[in-house]
C-alpha positions as CSV (number, residue, x, y, z in Angstrom):
1,X,-24.2,57.9,3.3
2,X,-26.4,54.9,2.5
3,X,-30.0,54.9,3.8
4,X,-30.9,52.2,6.3
5,X,-33.8,51.0,4.1
6,X,-32.0,51.2,0.8
7,X,-32.3,48.1,-1.4
8,X,-28.6,47.5,-2.1
9,X,-29.2,44.2,-3.9
10,X,-31.4,45.9,-6.5
11,X,-28.3,47.5,-7.8
12,X,-25.7,44.8,-7.1
13,X,-27.3,41.7,-8.6
14,X,-27.5,43.2,-12.1
15,X,-24.1,41.9,-13.2
16,X,-24.3,38.4,-11.7
17,X,-27.5,37.0,-13.2
18,X,-29.2,36.8,-16.6
19,X,-27.7,37.8,-19.9
20,X,-24.9,39.7,-18.3
21,X,-23.8,36.9,-16.0
22,X,-20.3,36.8,-17.5
23,X,-18.8,39.7,-19.4
24,X,-16.3,37.5,-21.2
25,X,-18.5,34.6,-22.1
26,X,-19.5,35.9,-25.6
27,X,-15.9,36.8,-26.3
28,X,-14.8,33.4,-25.3
29,X,-17.4,31.7,-27.5
30,X,-16.4,33.8,-30.5
31,X,-12.7,33.0,-29.9
32,X,-13.4,29.3,-29.7
33,X,-15.5,29.5,-32.9
34,X,-12.8,31.3,-34.8
35,X,-10.1,28.9,-33.5
36,X,-12.0,25.8,-34.6
37,X,-13.1,27.3,-37.9
38,X,-9.5,28.2,-38.7
39,X,-8.5,24.6,-38.0
40,X,-11.2,23.2,-40.3
41,X,-10.2,25.7,-43.0
42,X,-6.5,24.9,-42.8
43,X,-6.3,21.2,-42.2
44,X,-7.8,17.9,-43.3
45,X,-8.8,15.6,-40.5
46,X,-8.0,12.0,-41.3
47,X,-7.9,8.8,-39.2
48,X,-4.5,7.6,-38.0
49,X,-2.5,5.5,-40.4
50,X,-3.7,1.9,-40.3
51,X,-7.3,2.8,-39.3
52,X,-10.3,3.4,-41.5
53,X,-12.3,5.8,-39.2
54,X,-11.7,8.2,-36.4
55,X,-13.0,6.6,-33.2
56,X,-15.0,9.3,-31.3
57,X,-17.1,7.1,-29.0
58,X,-18.9,8.9,-26.3
59,X,-17.6,7.0,-23.2
60,X,-17.5,10.0,-20.8
61,X,-17.4,7.8,-17.7
62,X,-18.9,8.7,-14.4
63,X,-17.3,11.0,-11.9
64,X,-16.9,14.5,-10.8
65,X,-15.0,15.6,-13.9
66,X,-16.4,14.7,-17.3
67,X,-13.7,14.5,-19.9
68,X,-13.7,13.0,-23.4
69,X,-11.8,9.8,-24.0
70,X,-8.4,9.9,-25.7
71,X,-8.4,9.5,-29.5
72,X,-6.0,10.0,-32.3
73,X,-6.3,11.9,-35.5
74,X,-4.0,13.0,-38.3
75,X,-4.1,16.7,-39.3
76,X,-2.9,17.2,-42.9
77,X,-2.3,20.8,-44.0
78,X,-4.5,22.0,-46.9
79,X,-2.8,23.4,-49.9
80,X,-3.4,27.1,-50.4
């Protein structure tokens, strides 16, 4: 039985703050890193045909949801 004066929060808040706020965050970061590195290792990124550069302007807009603008890119497989 729990004592009336027991400090329950002392034991419960350990997993919701600080370094251990999300158990899967580090795993997700590693997975994203491996995904993007594998793309860079296996493909050349070129501008679309008829363009000289890839337009990656930072027009994020103002609103509740920030999302990057649409852009086009060609992914050409690298030869092994």
